[in-house]
N, C-alpha and C positions, 0 to 999 in steps of 0.2 A: 017482511023486510028486516034485515039485520039491525038490531037496536042501536049499536054505536054509529053505524052508517046513517041511520035515519036522523039521529040527533046532530051528527056532524054536518049533514046536508042542510038542516035547519039553521045551524049556526053560520054556515057559509053564505046563505042567501038572505038571512034576516038582517034587519037594521040593528046595529049595536047602539048601546047607550052613549058610548063615546065615539063620535063621528070619525075620529082619527084612526080607529081600528079598521073601519071600512076603507079608508084611504090607503092605509098601509097594506091591507089585503089586496086592493087593486094594484098598488105599486108592485107587490110581490108577483102577481100574475103577469103584469107588464114586463117586469125584469126577466122572468123566466122565458116569456114569449119572445122578447127581443134577442136574448142570448141564443135561443133555439133557432130563430129565423136567421141569425148571423151564421150559425153553423151550417144550415141548409145552403145559404147563398155562397159562402166562402168555399165549401167543399165542392159545390156545383161549378164554381168558376175554375177551380183546379181541374175538375173533370173536363171542362170545356177546353182548357189549354192542352190537356193531354190528348184529347180527340183531335184538336187542330194540328198538333205536332205530328200525330200518327197519320193524319191525312196528307200532310206535306211529304212524309217519308214514303207514303204509298206509291207515289209517282216514280220512285227510284228503287226502293227495296222490294224484293220478291216476297211472296206469301210465305214460302219456306226456303231455307238455305241450309245446305249440308256442308259442314266444315270439319276439318280434322280435330279430334279431341286433344291431340298433342302435336306440336310442330306447326308447320305453315303450309305444307304441300300435300297433295293427294295424287296418287297414281290414277290418271284418268281412265286407265283400262282395268282398274280393280274390279273383280267380279261382283263385289257388293253393290257397286254403282249400277250394274245392269238391272237390278231390282227396281230402281227408280224409273228407268225407261219403260219397264213392263207394267208398272202400276197403273191400274185403270183410272185412278183418281187424279193422276198427273196429266194436265193438259199440255203444258209447255215446259220444256227443260232446256237449260242452257248452261254450259260450262264457262267458268270465269277464272281469270287470273289477275290478282292485284299485287302490286309492289310499288315501292318508292323509286322515283327517278328525278333527274334534274332537267328542267326545261330552259332553253336559251333561245332568245330571238331579239334582234335589234339591240344588242348589248344589255338586255334585261334577262335576269335569270331567277328561278325560284324552284323550290322542291315541291313535287306534286305526287299524287297517287295515280298511277296508270292502271286503269281497269280494262282488261281485254275481255271482250264478250263475243259470243257467236252471233250469226246474222239474224237469229230469231229474237234478239233482245227486245225489239219493239213489241213483240207479241207478249213478252213476259211482263213488262212493266207499262206504265202510262207515260213513257218518255215523250210521246207526241204532244202531251198536254203542257209540258214545261219547256218546250223549245223556244228559243228567241232567234230572230234572224229570218232572212228570206230564202235560205237554202233548203236542202232536203237532208234528213237524217240518214247518212251513209257512212260506213266504216271502211270501205275499200272499193276501188274501181280499178280493175286490171292489176297493175303493179303499184298503184298509188295508195298509200295508207292515209286514212283520214282520222283526225282527232277532234272530238267534240268537247270543248272546254266549258267549265262552269262560268257563269256570268261574272262573279267576283274575280275569278282568275283572269278573265279577259281584261277587266279593268286594271288589275294589278300589273299586267304586262302591256297596258295601253294599246289594246287591240280591239278591233271590231269583230263581229261574229264571222265575217267573210274576209279575214286577213289574207293577203295575197302571197306572202312569203312563207317558206317552210319553217317549221319549228324544229330546232335541234333537240333531240332527246338523248340523255346519257344515263347509263346505269353501270354499276361495277361489274366487271367480268367475274364469272363464277370461279371461286377459289383463288382469286388473285388479290394481292395487296395493292393499295394505291401507290403509284410511283410519284413521290412528291416533286421530283425534278420535271416530270412531264405527265401530269395526272391523266391527260386524255388517252395516253397509251394504255392505261389500265381500265378504260371504260369502253363499253359498247356504245356505238353511236347510230341512231336511226333518225329518220325525218318523218314528220307528220304534216299534212296539209289540212286546210279547212274545207268542210263541206258547205260552208255558208250558214251554219247554225251553231248556237251554244245552248246551254240548258240552265234553268233557274229553279232549284228546288226550294229556295228561300230558307235554306239552312246552310250556314257558313261552312260547316264541315264538308259539304259537297261542293257548294258553289265556288269556294276559294281554293280547293285542293284537288279536285278530281278531273281527270281526262279520260273520256271513254273512247276506246279504239277497238280494233278487231283482235280476236284471240291469238291469231298467228303472229301478229306484230308483237304482242306482249311476250309470247313464248320466245321469239327471236331476240328481243331486247334483253330479257332476263335469263336467257339460256335455260329454259325450262321445257325442253322437248319431252312430251309424254306426261307432263305434270300440270296440275291446276291448283287453284287455292280454294275453290268452292264449286258446288253445284246448286244452281238456283232454279226454283220451280214455281209454276202457277198451276193451281188446281182447277179441275173442271167446275163449272157452275153447279152449285148445290152440294158440293162435297163438304163434309164436316172436317174443318181444318184441324181441330184438336185430335180427332180420332185418327186422321191420316198421319199427323205428326207422331202420335204415340206408336202407331203401327210401323212406320218407317224407322223410328228410333229403335224399336225392338228388333226389327229385321237387320239393320245395319250393325247393331252391337255397340260396344263401348269405344271402338276406334273412331267413331264419328259422333258429331252433335248435330241434331236437327233443330234449327232455330226459327221461331216465328218472327214477325216484324218487331214485336216488343223486345224480344231477346236480342235481336240484331242491334238495337239501339238501347241496350241495357243501361248504360251509364246515364243517358238522358232521362229515361223514364224512372230510374231509381232516384235521381235527384228530385224529380217532380213528386214522387211518392213520399220522400222524406219531408219535403216542404209542406205537403198536404197533412202529413202526420203531425208536424210541429204546430201548424195552424189549428188543427183539431185539439191538441193538448192545451194551447193557450186559451182558446175559446171555452174549453171545459173549465179552466180556472175562473174565467169570467162568469160562467154559469154558476160555479160554486159561490162566488161573491153575491150573485143575484139571489141565491137561496137563503142568504142571511136575512133578507127582508122577510122571508116566510117565518123564520125563527122569531123575529121581532113581532110580527103580527100574531103568532100563536101565543107568545108570552103575554101580550096584553089581553088576548081573549081568555086565557086561562085565569088570569087575575080577575077579569070582569065576571066570569062565570063561576066564581068560587062558591057562591051560595047555591047555584044550580047543581053543582057537584055534590054538596051536602044533602040536598033534597033527593037526588038520584040515589045516593048511598042509603038514605033512610028508606027508600022504596025498594031496596034490595040489590042495587047495582054494585058489582064488585070493583075493586081498585083497578083491575085490568080493563074492565069495560069503560070506566071513566077515562083512563089514560088512552084507550083506543079511540075514543071520540075525537080527541085533539090530534091524535096521530093520523086518523083518517082524513080530518080536515086539511092537515098539512099536505097529505098526498093528493087530495083533490085539487088544491091550489097548484101543486106541481104538475099534475096531469092536464089541468085546464090550460096552464101556461104552455105546456109542450104542444098540445093540439093547436092552439091559436098560433104559436110560433111556426109550426110546420106549415100550416095553411098560409100564413103570411109569406114565409120563405118560398114556397112553391109558386105562389101568385107572383111574387117579384121575379122569380126565375123565368116564368112564362112571359111576363111583360118584357124582360130583358131580351129573351129570344126573339120576340116579335118586333120590338121597337128599338132595341139597342139604347136603353135609357142612359146608361153610363158609358161614355165613350173615352177613347184614349186621348183625344185632342181635337182642337177645332179644325186643323188642317187635314181634310179628307185625303186618303191615299198615302199618307206618310208612313203608315204601318201596314202590316200584312192584312190585318182586319181593323175595322174602324171602332168597334165596340167590344167590350169584354164578352168572351164566349161563355156560355153556361151549358151544362149537361147534367140533368138530374138523374141519379141512379137510385133505384129502389133500395138496394142494400145500404147505401149511405143514409137514407131516411130512416130505415130500421135501426141502424147503429145510433143515429142521433136521438131517436125517441128512447131507445134503451138507456143511453147515457144520461139523458135528462131525468128519466124515472129513477135510475139507480142513485145518481147524485142527489136528487131531491129527497128521495126516501131516506138515504143515509144521513143527510144533513139535519133532518127533523127528528130522527129516532132518539138520540140521547137527550137533546134539550127537552123534548116533550116528556119523556120518562122522568127526567129530573124535576121539571117545573110542575108537572101534574102531582107528583108526590109531595112537593114542597107547599103548594098553594091550595090544593083541594082536600087535604086531610083535615079532619075536625080538630 
């Protein structure tokens, strides 16, 4: 067994002459353990929220979405897009067209995003899981165009899901300026009826702003014959999403961007990643403060073992070996705290997943979920352990070198 490690282990486990040293050593381990457990729990909660938000968007956003790299519109007959239809890994493909329009009904008006989709949109997404109302998801019957509104948009317009009257939809005519004397003369006007359902993604971005309708209606309203804004795809079961995405991006070239669900909601997830990073940085500072207890414990131990150091030196131990004894003990305290903290953090996360120990409030159903979501990721645990080890090792390196030279020399 390594000589400095053997002595350091004896010092860590043995009872000291001054009981305060044992107490401070225990406090040091507890401090590192609590800071480590806090890192595991907080980062897992951020992961839980990220997974929850991603799950909400899953019902509306496609697995992959092709958009133009520049500009807003795509020629729907472009030869590059035929590759998408012929790809064996693409199970469902639908063309979509999105743009802003004005909605008016019963003297109420609001700006919305009209999303025109093809008839297979139900197969592309899980829209059936987020419908509200007693009707059926339909976008067109004969010459009647239907519009499915978000739940918050229905509330804003004071409508039920099966509103009886037609909604007036206005959009600027292509290439024309708005006539201030009679603005309606410069606008295209169409009508949408209700199929008896709305949708609720539980994200205000969609619920308060989006209207889903058929693609032909959107092309007519925005005067975009032969043009679309995106191609949305669902992959066959078992397909490797990242591999398919990379292959399609390489095939389509730089004129297009292939986006997965996270990239489609880049702003939302970027904010969550920044919040997670800031929390990690703040908790790392708390961990550094906890490591000061290790320095205090080692300082008292070095002073107490001064005579032992003299004896070891007389027996042939070098200055480096004596210094390494206290260095290794500090690292052992740090490692012990890290292991205990990770175990505590993982245990709490498991209990939170199973029983929802920490809840949002006493009124059940007031929020999307009742308890804080957690999702433990192996990479986070690895990063946390590495952070604790690096911070702990660096925090004891200089103090131990300095104190061992000062108090253990003859």
